[in-house]
N, C-alpha and C positions, 0 to 999 in steps of 0.2 A: 342608539344612533345619536340621540340628543346629547348624551354624556360625552361621546366621542368628539362631536362637534364643539362642545363647550371646552374640553380639554385641548383641542386643536387651537381654539382661540386664545386660551390661557397661555400655551406654549409660544404662540406667535407674538402675544403681548410681551412675554419675558424676553423673547429674542430681541424685540424691538428696543428694549432698554439697554442691551449690550452693544457697546460700540464695536462696529466692524473694522478690525485692524489686522493686517497681515503680520503674524508673529510666528514664523514656522518653527522656532526653537523654544516656544514658550514652555516654562515649567510650573508656573503659578496658575491656579484655577481661574483667576479672572482673565489673565492674558490668553489661556487656552480657550476660554469661552469666546473672547474677541476673535481669536483665529478661526473658530468654528463659525462665528457669525459672518466673518470675512468670506468664507468658502460658500456660505448660503447665498450671500449676495453676488460674489464675484466669480464663482465657478458653478453657475447655476445649472441644475438639471431638471428643475421642477418649477411650477408657477410660484411667483414670489410671495404669494399669500399664505403658503403652506409651511409649516414646520412640525409636521407629524413624525412619528418614530422613523419611518423610512427615510424622509428627507434629512432628519437629524443623524442617522447612521451614515449616509454618504458624505455629508459635510464633516462629521467627526473622523471618518476614515481618511478623508483628504487632508485633514489637518495633521493627523499622525503620519500620513505619507510624507508630508513636507519634511518632518524630522528624518524619516527614513532615507529620503532621496539625499539629504544633506550628508548623512552618514555614509550612504552608498557611494556617493561621489568622492568623499574623502578616502574610503577604502579602495576604490578603483584607482584613484591617483596614486595612493601609496603602493599598491601592488605593482603598478607600472613602474614607479621610481625605483623600488627595491629590486624588482626584476628577479624574484625568486621563482623556482619551480612551482607551477600551479596544476591542481587537479581539476579535471573536468569529468563530471559524473553524468553519463549518458543513460537515460532511463525513459522507457515509453510511458511510464506512470509516475506521477507525483500526487499522493492523496493528502493535500494540504489541510483540508478542513477550513474552518474560519480563521481569519487573521487577526481581527481587532483585539480580542482579549490577549492573544499570544504576543502581539506586538507591544502593547502598552505595558504588558507584565515584563517582557524583556527589557524594555526601556526604562522600567522602574518608575512609571508615571501613572499607574492604575488609580491611585488615590486622587490625584490631581485631576484626572480626567472624570472621575465619578463626581467630584465636587463641582467642576465646570459644567457638566451635563445638568447637575441638580439645580444650578444657577440658571440653567435655560429651560427648566421645567420638565427634565427627563431623567430616567433612571438608567445608569450604565448597562445593567443586566438586560433590560428591555431593548435597549438600542443594540446591544450585541446580538441579540436574537433575531434582528433584522437581516443579518448577513446570511447569504446563501453559501453553502460549502462549494468551494471550487472543485468542479467535476473533471478533475485531471487524472483520476485513477480508479481502481477497482478494489483491490484487497491489500494483502501484506506487503506484496512487492512494491506498490506505490507509496504505502504509508511508511515503510522502511526508509525509502528514498528521502522522504520529507524529514523524518527523524534524523537521518544523516546530514541533511542540509543544516538543520538546527544545531547539530553538534560541530559541524565544520565552522560555522559562524562563531559559536560560544568558545570554541578552542582557538579561535583567531587564525585559522589555517587559509592559505591561499587556495581557494577552491570555488567552483561554480557547478550549477546543475544545468543540464540541457534536457528539455522535453517538448511536447507538442501542445499547442493551445486548442484543446478539443472544444469545439462550440456546444455540443450537446451530450458530452460525457459518454458514459457507458449506457445508462438509462436510469430513470427515476422509477422505482418499484411502486406499483399499486396492487393492492390486494382486493379481489372481487370474489363473487361466488365461484368463478371459474379458476381462481388460483392467481398466480402472478401474471400481471400485465406490465408491459414495458412502455414507458413514455419518454420522450426526450427531456433531458436536463434543461434547466432554464437559468442557470447561473449567469449567463451572459445576455439574458433577454433585455435587460437594461444595460448594464455595463459593470465591469469590476473596478472599483476605486483604486485598487493596489497596483495594477499593471501600468507600466510606462512603455508606450510604443516607441521604438527607435527607427524612425524614418530613414535614418542614415545607415542602418545595419541591414542591408538586404543583399541577398545572394542568389544566383541562378542555380536551379536545380533541374537537371535533364532526366527525361524518361525515354524509353524505346530508342530509335535511332539505329546507327550502325557505326562500324569501326573503320576509319580510314587509315591506310598505311602510307606514311610519307616516303619520299625518295630515299631518305637517310635511314629508313628502317623503323623509325618511331611511329607511334600510333596515336590517334586522336579520335575521340568519341564525338560524332557529329549527328545533326539531323534530330528527328523525333520531336518532342515538344518540351519546351522550357517553362517552368513556373518560378515565381520569385518567393523566396523565404524572407518573411519580415519578422524582425525580433521584437518580443515584448518581454520586458523585464519586470520580474516580481521581487522586490527587495526582502532578503531574509536577514532579520536582525539576530545577532548573538545576545545571550542573556547577560546583561550588565556589562557590556563592552561596546566599544564604538564600532567594532567591525560588523559591517552589513554587507552580505554577499548577495549573489543574484541567482535567481532561477530564471534562465533565459528560455522563454517558450517560442516556437516558430509557428507562424501562420502562413498559409500559402495563398498567394494570389496571382492573377495574370495582369499584364500591363494594359494601358489604354490602347496601345497599338495592336493588341490581340483581339480587340472588339471590332468586328467586321461591319462597318457602318453601311456598306452597300447591301450586304444581306439583310441587315435589319430594316432598312428602309423598303426593301424588297418584300417585307412581311415574313421573312425567314429568322423569326426572333430567337429560336433556340439554337439554330446553327451559328448565328452572328455571335453569340456569347458561349460558344462551346468550351473553349479553353478556360473561361472564367468559371463555368460550371464545374469542370473537371478539378480545377484548383481548389474550389470551395470544398469539394468531396474529401480532399486528403485530410483536413483537421476537422472534419464534421463529427466524427464518432470514434470513441476508443474501441478497438477490437470489433470492426465491422464483420458481419457474418462472412464466412470464407468457403461456403459450400459450393459456389460457383467460381468460374475462372475469373469473372470481373471482381468477386470479393477477394480472391487471392492476390490479384493484382493490385488492388487498393491497399490491402494490408502490406504488401511488400513495398508499395509506393510510400506509405507512412514510415516505414523502417528506414528506407533509403533517404527520404527527405529529411529526417532527423539527423541521420549520420552525415550527410553531405553538407547541409547548412552548418552543423555544429564544427565539422572539421574546417570548413573554409573560414570560419570565424576564428578558430584557434590559430590557424596558420597566418591569418592577417595580423592578429595580435602578437604573435611571435616575431613577425617582421617589423611591426611598427614600434615595438618596444626599444629595439636597437638596430640601427641600419648596418648593412654589411655583414649580417650574421652568417655563420656557417651552418648548413643544415646538419651537420654532426652534432650540434648542440641542441637540437630539437628535443631528444629524450631527456635532456638534463633541464629543461624548462617546461616541458608538457608531460602530464600523466593522464591518460585516458582510461577510465574505468567503465567497463560494459556491465550494466545491471541486467544479467540473464542474457539470452541469446537474441533478443529483439534488436539490439544495435550492432550485431555481427558485421553488418556490411560496412562498418567503420573501417574494417581490416583492409578489404579490397579497394574502398574509396580512399583511403589515406595512400595506398600504394599508387593508384591512378593519379592523384593530384601530384604526388611527389615525381612520378616518372613522366606523365604526359604534360602536366602544367608547369612543373618546375625543372624539368629536364635531367632528373637524376637517373642513373642506371639501376638495374634490378637489385643488385647486391647491396648498394647503399640504401635504397629505399626500403628493402626487407630488413636491413639491420636497424634502421630508425623505427619502422613499424613495430617490430618485435620487441624493442626496448621501451616502446611508448604504451602499448595497450596491455591491459590486464582484464581478466574476465571473472565475474562471480557467477557461479552455478547455483541455481535456486531449486532444483528438482531432480528427483531420480525417476519420475514418471515418464515412461517412453513417449506418451502422447504430447507431452509438454516440452520434449526435446525437439526443437524445430527442424523440420526437413522441408525444403522448398523444391518444388518440381523444377527440374532443369530446363524444361521447355519454357515455364513462366519466366525463369531467370534470364534465359537467352533473349526472350522477347522484350523484357523491360530493361535489363541491364547487360548489354552484350559485352561491353568492355570489362565489366567485373566478372563475367563468367570466364573470359579469357584469362584474367588474373588468378581466379580461383583455381582453374585447370593447371596453371603453371605452378601455383604453391602446391597443389596436390601431387603433381608429377615430381617436383623437387623433394618433397616429404617422402615419397615412396622410395625414390633413389637413395636418400639419406639412410632410411631404415635398412634397405638392402645391402648398402655398403658398410654400415657400421654395426648392424644387428641382425644377421642373417637368422638367428634363432627366433626372431619375430616375424619371419616371412609368411607363416601361416595366419598371423594376426592381421596382416595388411588390409584384407577385405573389410574388417570391421573398424580398423583405425583410420583408413584413408577418409578424405573429405567428400569425394564424389562416389555415390553408390550408383553404379551404371547397370543396375538390374534393368534388362530391357523392358520389363512390364511396367516398371515405375521408377525411372531414373531420378534421383533426388540429390540435392546438396545438403549435407548434414552440418548444420550450423554449429552445434557444440563442438563437433570434431575440428572445425575450422578455427574456432576460438582456442581449443586446447593446443593445437598445432602452432598457432600464431602469437599467442600472448605469452609475456614473460612470467606471468603468475596466474594460477587459477586457484580460486578459494571456494570452499563450502561455507555454510552459514550456521552450522552447529557441530559439535564434535562428532555426534553419532553420524550426521549427514556427511561430513568430510571423511569420516572412517569408511563409510559405504562407498563414496566416490574412489578413494584409494584402493580398496579391497576389490571392487566390483566394476562399477560403470567406466572408470578411467584407469584401471589397474595396469593396462598395457602401457599406457603413456607414462605412468609412474616408474615403470621399469626402465623407460627410455630417459626420462628426466625426473630423477628421484626428488628434487627439491622444488619442482614447479608448483606442486600442489600444497596449499596452506589451509588451515581453519581460521575463520573469523566469525566466532559466534556473535549472532545478531544482537542488537540493543535497542532500547527505545529512549526517547527523550524524557527525563524526569520533569522538565518544565511543563509540557503540555500534559503529560500523563499522570502527574501528581500535584505539582505546585498549583497549576492553574485550573485543573478540572476538579480537584478535590481540596479546596482551600481549608475546609474545616479540619480534615485530617492533617494537612500540611502544618497548620498552626500548632496542633498537638506535638507533632514530630519535632518541630523547631523548639518548643518549650521544653520538651523532655532531653533533647540533645544539647540545649543551650546554644544553639547556633543554627543559622539557616544555610550554612556552607554546603550541607548535604545536597542542595539543588544542582550544584556543579561538582560535587564530590560524593557520588551516591554511595561509596564504600562506608561513609560515616554512619549509615543506617544500622550497621552492625551494633552500634552503641545502644540500640533499643533492646537487645537481647537481655541485658542485666535488669531491665525493668518489666520483663514479659509477665511476671507473677504479681506485679504491683497492682493492687485493687484500685488505686486512684487512676492510674493509667488506663486500666481495663474499663473503668467507668466512663472516663472521657472518650476512649476508643469506641465504645458502645454507642455513646451519644452521637458522636460523629457519624457512625455507620447508619444509625437510625434516621438521622437527618437526611442522608443521601438517599435512603430507601424510600422515604416519604416523598422527596423530590421526584424520584424515579416513578413511584405510584402515580403521582399526578400526571406526569407525562404520558404513561400508559393509558390512563383514562382519557386523556385528550386525543390520543391518536387511534385508539382502538375501541373505546367505550367500555373497556373491561375493568372493573374494580378489582384491585389486588391488595392483600392485607400485608402491611409492612411487618407484621409480627411473624409472618410465615418465613421460611428459608427461601431466599431469592437465588434461584438456581438458573444460570444463564450460559447459553452457547451461542455466540455470534461470530460469524465468519462466512466467507464464501460458501455457497451450498455445493458440496461435491460428495460423491459417494465414498471417497477415501477418508473424508473428514467426519463421516458417519453420523450425520444428523439423523439418519434413519435408526441407528442403535438407540440414540436418545429418545425419540419418539415411541418406538417399540417398548422401551423401558417405562416410559410415561403411561403407555396403554396398560401394561401389565400391573403397574401401581394402581391404576384406576380400577381394574378388575378385582384386585385384592381388597381395596377399600370398600368396593360395592358388596363383597361377600361378608364384611365385618359387621358386627352389631354396633349400634350407636356408641356403646361404652368402650368397645375395642378401638374405634375410630379415634375417640378422644385421647387415647394412649399414643397415637402416631405422631409424627413430626409434620406439621402442615408445610406445604411446599407450593411455591409458584415457580413454574418452569417457563423460561423465556427463551425463545430461539429466533435469531434473525439472520438475515444475509440474503444476497442476491444470487439467484440461479441464472447461469448464462442463457441468453434468450433461445438458443437452439438446443440446449442440454435437457432433453426431454425428462430423463428420471430425476434430475435435480428439481425441475419444476413440479414433478409429481410429489416430491418430498415436501415442498412448500405447501402444496394443496392439502396434503395429508395432515401436517401440523396444524393448519387453520381448521380442517374438518374436526380433528380430535379436539381442539381448543373449543370449538362451538358446542361440541357434544358434552364435554366434561364440565365447562363453565356454567352450563345451564341445569346441571343435575344437582338439586337442592340437597340430596343425602351426601353428596361427596364434595361439593365445591367450597366448603369451609376448609377442607383439608387438601385439596389439589386444584390448582388452576394451571392451564396451559395457554400461553400467549405467543403468537407470532408478532414480533416487532417489525413494522414495515419500513422499507426504505433505509436499511441500516447504512449509516455513514459515519464520518469522524465525529460530527456533533452529537449523533445519537450514542456513539460509544462514550463520549464524555459524560453522559448521563448514567448509562448502563454500568460502567465499570466501577465508579465510586460506590454505586448501590448494590453491587453483587456481593454474595457471601460464598457461594460455590459457583466455579466455572468449569465447563466440560471442554476437555482438549483430548479427544478420544479417537484420534485417527489411527488407522491400522499401523502397527509399528513398522518403521522403516519407510513410510511413505510421505511424512511431512518433513520437509527439509529442516525447518526450524520452528516456525510460528513465532509470532511476536505478541498476538493478543494475550498468550499465556503470561508473559512477562508483565503486561500492563494490569492484568487482574491481580497477579501476585504482589506486585509492588503496592497496590492499593488495599492489601490485607484480605484479599479473597482466596479461599483455599481452592485447590484444584483436584478434580478427579480425572485421572488421565492414564494413558498408556506410556510405555518407555519409548517415546518417539520424539524426534526433533529436539528442541531445547528443553522438553519436559524433563529429560535425563538430567540435564545440568541444574535446572530449577530445583529438582528433588534433592540433588546433592547439596545445594546451597542452603535450602531453607530448612532441611532435615527430613529424613525419610518418613518420620512419624507425623509430620505435617502435611503429607501428600497421600491422597487416596488412590493408590495404584491398583490397576487390574490389567488383565489381557495378556496375549501372547508378546513375546519379545522378537525383535526383528530376525534374529537367527533362526527362529521356529517356523517363520512365515512361509518359506518355500517348501519345507517339509509337510506343513499343514495343507497347502494348496495340492501337493502331490497326493497326500492321503485322500483329500476330497475327490480328486480325479479317480482314485482307485476305488471309490465307493465305501470307504472306511469311516466317514464322519457320521456320528450319531447325534442328532439334534436334541438339545434339552427340551423337556416337555413344556417349560414355561415359555420358550421361544416359539414353539409350535402354537401354544395357546394365545400369544399376542398376535401372531399372523392370522390365526383363525378368526380372531375377533374382528380384524380388518375385512376379512372376506365374508364375514356374516352380513355385512351391510349396514353395521351399526352407525357408521360415519357418513352415511348417505348413499346415493346411487352411483357415484363416480367409481369407474372400474380401475382398482389398484392392482389388479392382476399382473399387468406388465411389470410394475415395480416390485412386487413380491416375487415374481418369477426370476429376478436377478438373485434371489437367495436360494433358489431351488436348483435341483439338478447338480450333477457333478462336473459337467464340462460344457463348453459351447460359449459362443460370444454372448456377453451380457447375462451369463448364468453361472451357476457354480459358486455363488457367494465369494467372489474374488476378494472382497474386502473384509472377510472373516467376521461378519456380524453375528452369525450363528455361533461361531466357536467362542467368541468373547463374551456373548450374552450372560452366561451364568456367573462369571467372575465380576462382570459389570453389576449385576443385581446385588452380588455380595458386598461390592465396594459401596453401593448406594446404601446398603443396610448399616454400614460402618459410618457413613455420613449422618444418617438419621440418629444414631446413638450418640455420636459425638456432638451433635447439635443440641441434644437434650441437656448436655453438661456446658452451660453458657461460659462458666469460668474457663474450662478447658478450651472451648472453641475460641474465645477471645485471645487466650495465650497463643494458640496456633496462628490466629490471624495476625498477631503482632510480629511473631517469629517469621511469617511469610513475608511481611514488609522488610523486616530486619535482614532477611537473607537475600534481598533483591539487588544489592548493590552492584554485583557483577554485570547486571543486564542494562546498564546504561549505554547508550549509544555513544557517549563521550568516550567510554573505554574502547568500544569497536572502532571508532573513527581514529582514535590515537594509535591503534594497532595498524590500521590500514596505512596511516600517514608514515609510520616509522618502517613497517615491514614490507609494503608493497609500493607505495608511491614515492618514498623518500622525500617527503616535504617536511617544512618545519614552520613553526609559528611565525606569522607576520602581522603583528599587532599594530593597529592604526593609533597613533599617539593622540 
């Protein structure tokens, strides 16, 4: 405590010596330090006597924001002046992570900022650690959206993102003796220094109400409740370019006139602020529980709120850029991309705005909508293809249900008149499922019927969509469905998170142009056998492993050996992602180690298995898996006979910043989903890019990663997608014979070795042949033997470090395809029809 106080005084003393001067575009350390000092004094958020790391972070962030705002303004004005077609990317999630390191890296001023902070008595890395991750997403969907924004900016494309400003995020994960506990995220507990509230960008969003028919036959949505959507902009800089685009987040509020002062003074406090309370609920939490009607209404409110506010904003910008514009121009100036089915309501809302507010007829409005909107599908899982209750939809959005009914009616008529051979397929192709027991709106069907282009996110995934899920639509519209294999930004996921390895890559390629042209990494292949490169590569990996080991000790209290094989699986906890297969394999490994003599153990490959990810709050089996991993870890890590050869660690509260530590320090990563169930995956790309080898199935982007890096550098196991339906049928028919090793691992859990918690409900999902939640739907038992064999190959390969390092180098060298720059360039050319718009 005394040291901290002394340091605080020392920092404050250094700050006092630096003149406070506004210098928003400073490049030199002394001028940057003055600008930081200016923000401490004149943008104050804390007591004036303090300049501790937290205060230093906020002042530093605001000084960086100065430059971002300047570039954002220039980009905004340039886009308006040139008036090119612009893409608007709608997503319920944007998993941004921290901004400071990424921003100063993209602006190419990280060294100047490091020196400036040193002059002020602080270290850049420590200041960056003060930033909380923006809690605007959950998993791959949101992280992909953020990578896409980075690439849009870096490629100088006219594009924006639209999302919601969640105050409490999904949740912060805490691990206790009971397993996972969820608490609210606190990223906005103080404030975010990056966001800029736009008090002049406010739009009304209506819920409930009724439809009024005017004497001329036009229709108008009236009544109900109206909340205000307020824009918050987060600037997104491109890498070494002036272009800085916007992630526009909407927050919901009610107006002062909606506060009932009479009721409040009468002591009816809650009633007086009822609409204010309901407005605050809209952007409180990402994916609120939807087991009740109230929960379903809130989720639907969120989706519509995003769509309505964003479309009103787009329409206003379309009008303001050029007066007297014809509506027929709209699709040549605006491209709307729906990131999954969550923003599907953009389709009927755009129709409503064009017809009811702008006075267009159905045919013209439909022509504009269908030439404007495109849809990305992210899943083949039936439960993830959204279906909304028609009753809930009629209640909340009566006008939109009228429009959806009309779209469906006209689609059915079109199929009957042009493709009578598809008559029998209409019940599965139409938008409204009118099953009297459970009438629903099928959102994916609405997207496919209405969008001009539909894309999958990996070649295998797109092939499955064409051959199975959307096969009938493909026969109707052969050119509507495309593939756009996902990608990741090499800035955040290599250049900034793994500076040691980045320097080595730049040295051997004799250029740093790979940061924006990832295909250049292929040049490393010619050096893969070079002992000097291998030594440098090994040194960089060991530095990252030690850094990770320190972090694991800080957050879990578990010591891990950097000389062991670091084996990592981090992603959302879900049965199809098969963390259960991983932990069953770890249990079997423990049992075999326990049976060995001390001499035999010394011949094995020591391994540290790390698993992380959040289980959705109401997903009981996923939470059981989290509990099991922690219980196994507590058991294994305290066994003195084994814990030098095996450690099992659950990494709590997995997020972007944690990933930026785990991925550089990883040597083996598990991407082991049931074949045909993972649309793409992007963490596999991040691990591969950082020289981590993959053990995995032929699922999602694994297929393409294996092709790019070389089959010999990928530890493959498991059934292929084509086998899965047949294997499930065989299971139903009682033909599956479990491997004895699989039974042994399950029995060890049942023995109570990991404590008194009842794991039978979890294990029951692996038992039996049929029934809901039974029958091993995700084929853990079938794939277990080949999984163990692949793990044996891993152990053998790791013993030959020269071979392992070569494989690691070739993994990075083969990752060029998986840049989000490539993905976004394809979207821009083949779906959006937009071109570069560079700010001079």
